[in-house]
Each structure stands twice: as C-alpha cells, then as structure tokens.
N, C-alpha and C positions, 0 to 999 in steps of 0.2 A: 092720496098721493104720498108716495114714499121715497123722498130723494137722497141721493148719495152724491157728496161734492167730491170731485176728483181733480188734481192739480198735476197735470203732466210736467215733467221736468227731466232734462238730460244735459250731460256736461259739454257734448260736442255742438253746441251752438256755433253758427259760421262766424258770426261777427264779435261775439264775446264768449269764447270758451270757458267753462267752469263757472258760468254765471250763476247757476242755481245755490252754488256754496259761496258766492262772492259776500264778503262781510259788510254789512250796513250797520254801523254803530253797534258792533257787538253781537250782532245775529246774522246767521245766514239768510240770504234773501228768500230761498224755498220757505224757511221757518217763518219769516214774517208773512208771507202769503198765507200759510197755514194758519197763523193766528188770526188772520182777519176773516178767513172762511169760518173758523170756529165760533167767531163772534158774530155771526150772521145767526147762529143757532136755527139753521134750516133743516140740518140733517148731519150725519157722520162725515168726516172729511178723511180722505186718503190721498197720499202722494204716489202718482204713478210714475216711478223712477227708472230711468233708463240705465243708471249705474248704481252700484252697491255703495259708493261713497254718499250718494244722496240719501239712500236708505238708512245709512248709519247716522247721519246727521238729523234726519227727521226723528228717527227712533230716540236719540238722545236728548231730544227736545220733549219727548213724551207723546210724539205723534205716531200716527199709522202710516206704513208705506209698503208698496208692492213693487217688486223688481220686474220689469218688463224688458222685452227685447229691445236692446239699444238700436236695432236697425229699422224699427218702426217708422215710417214716413211722417208722421204728424201727431199733433197732441190729441186730435180725435181717435186716432188708431190706438195710442198708449192708453186713453181712458177706457176705450172699449175692452183693451186686453186687461186692464187692472180689474173693472167691475166684473168681467166674466170670470176671472180668477177668484174674486173675492166672493160672488155671488152666482153661482152657476144656476141656482134654482129660480132666480129672477124676483127676488123679494124686493128689490129696489126697482122702481118703475120709471123713475126720472134720474138722469145722469147729468148734474151740472158740472161743466168743464170749464175751470177757472185757470186762466194762464198763469205759470209759476214765475212770470218776470213783472208782476204787478205787485210789488211789495206794499202798497199803501192803498190797495183796492178797498173801498168802503165795504163794510158788512152789507150796507143797503143794496150794493149792487147785487149780490147773490139773492137777496130778497127780491129786488126787482125781477129777475130773471125767474125765479120761481113762481112768483105772483103772476106773470103772464101766462105760464102753463096752466095754473089753477083757474085762471079766468076764461081761456080760451080753449075748450076742449077740441077744436078742430087744429090746433097749433101743434105740429111736429116738433119745431125747434124754436126755442126762445133765445132772444139776445137783448142786448141793450144799446141805446143810442143816446149821444149827449149834443147839447147845442155846440155850433161851431165857437172856436176860441178867438179867431179873428178872421178878416177878408181873406188872408193868405191861405187859409185852410181850403178855400174854394178851388185853388188850382195846385196845390200841394199833392204830388203822387203818393206821398208817404201817409197821407191822410185818407182813410178809407170813407167813402160817403155812402150813406143808407138812402135809398129812395122809398119812402114808406107812405102807404095809403093811411092817413090819419087825419081825423077831424080836429079843427082847431081847439085846443085845450084837453084833448083827450090824452091820457098818460100811455096809451099803446097804439099799435096799428100794424097792418100787415106789411111786409117787407116785399117790395115788388123787384128790387136790383140792388147791388153793391158795385162801386166802382172806385178806381183810383183817378179817374178823369175828371175834367173840369165840368162843374154844372152851372148852367147859365139860366138866367130869367129871374123873377121875383120869388120871394119866399124863403123859408129858412133852410139851412143846410144842417142836416144831422151827421154827425161823426160816430162811426160805428165803433164800439166797445168791444173788446175781444173776451166775451164770456158767451158760452152756449149752454141752454139747457135742453136737453134730449129726452123726449119719450124714449124708453129703452128699445122698443122696437125699431124707432126710427134711427137711433145709433147703429144699431146692428146693420140695418139696410144702408145706411150712409158709408159706414166703414168698409163694407164689403164691395161697393161700387168703385169702378177705376175713375181717375180724375177727368173732369168733363172738359170739352173745348173751351167753354167760357171760363171755367177755373183756371185753365192753364194759360188763358190770354190775359186775365187780370190778375193772376196769382192770388187768388181768394177762394179758399176751399168751399165757403157757404155756397158759392154759385152752383157747385155740383148738386147740392140739395135742391135749388131752384129748378134746374134743369130736370131732375128726376121727378120733379111735380110735389115736392114736399112744401108745407106750408111753414114759413117762417115769420113769427110775430116779434116784434120789438117793443121794449118797454123804456120809457124815458128816464134817464138818470141825470143827476145835476151836472156832473162834470166828469171829464175823461181822467182816470187815474194814470199816474206816471207809469210808463212801460219803460223797461230796461233792456235795450237792444245793443247798445255801444258802450264804450269806455265812458264816453261824455255822459252818457245817461246815468251811468253807474254813480259818477261824480255827483250828478244833480240829485239823486236819490239820496245819497249819503248828506248832502248839504240839507235837504228837506228834514231828513231825520234829526240832524242836529238842531235844526230851528224848532222842530216839534218838541224837542227835549227842554229847551230853553225858556 
C-alpha cells in the first residue's frame, strides 16, 4: 500500500469564508492540519487548494500544495484532481482525504484510516468513527451517525448507513469523523458519479458510495476532533490552542 494524504481547502466556505488561512495562535489553520498529517508518518502530504493564497501559505510553511479548480463541488473532487495532477501514472494506490478544517486532528486518526484499508482487502473506502459525546448527540442533525456492523470490542466494522436523523434503541451511537481513505480506483469511480438520491436527501456524500455498492469500513478513534465551520468554532479552536500552549 502506497498512500498519499490530501488536504482539500478553499477560501469560499459558505459559513466561514477564508477559513483555511484563519490564524490560530500564529499559524494558519490549513498549516496546522498539514502538520498533524505529517506527524502521522503514513505517507507524503499535499494540500489540494482551490485558491492561490492557500498554495502560497502552505509553500511558505515548507509544505506541498497543488492549485485545483475553485469550482469543484466537494473535497473528494478536489482530492481526485490533485492526485491526478501529481501522480498521473498511479504510483499512489491509496488517497487519504483529511478535511482542511480539523486543525487538531490527531495523527492517529490518519493511521486508523490507513490501518482499515490495510486490514480489509475488500474495503473500497475507509473512514473513522468515535463514541458519542453526550445523549444530545442522538437527536442533533449536525452530528452524523454511523450505523456499523461491528462485534463488541472490535476496532473496525463495515458501515451500513450514515444519517443525520435520530437513532433509537439500545446500543452505542457512533459519530462519524470526516476523514476518508480511498483506494485509488474507488476515488476515481466515486468522483465521476453524480450525486445520488440518498446523498441529496441526507446531505452526506458517503451515501453515494453505498448506493453505488462500494464497501465502506470504519475504524474506531478515541474522540471527535474539533471541526471549524463557524466563527464560534474558530474562537473555540483558538482557545484550545491557547490552553495547549499553557
């Protein structure tokens, strides 16, 4: 297995424009994500940037970035464009798509995703899940829940569905963590397909893969990393960084 880690980032985020370059205690957010991915030591890391300002910031920090079409619809599309540009001959057979708005994603998160692909030869796409943080997670539509076929104590299992809806009954609730490890052929097939009905209904692109018959496996990680989607999230991330320094 020869993985490449790709971090998609663009300035035109709807809820927080310019967030890849938002300063978090002296470092742009996208550079913080880059450093976490590099610390995983799973493979080379590249930022798939939708804007030249992001490329310049990453290169100034000593990282690698590829400029992609700003009109691309999703991070998966941006990841595919970057890897096809960098590696047209297909030397990298696995592409790990780490979201550019998780500045404190633990390096182990990348390792979990790569480990699922290494352990499960029938897996097309790997992702991660974390235990629920509170009972409120069960009814919160902002919390994506993963329904996973997994034996008790097993560190991974096959994903059956993902939903924003409320789950009832006994048993743990797994929160989906936004990282994907694609086999190269699976990424190409996925990105070439149009949005599916369930994807559009739930606003979850991973449902497209399930509707296409792809196998998604999820590995367990200890906690959900901070995700920056709003100005309030950004202030929380800055506060977290200050506490980590003290």
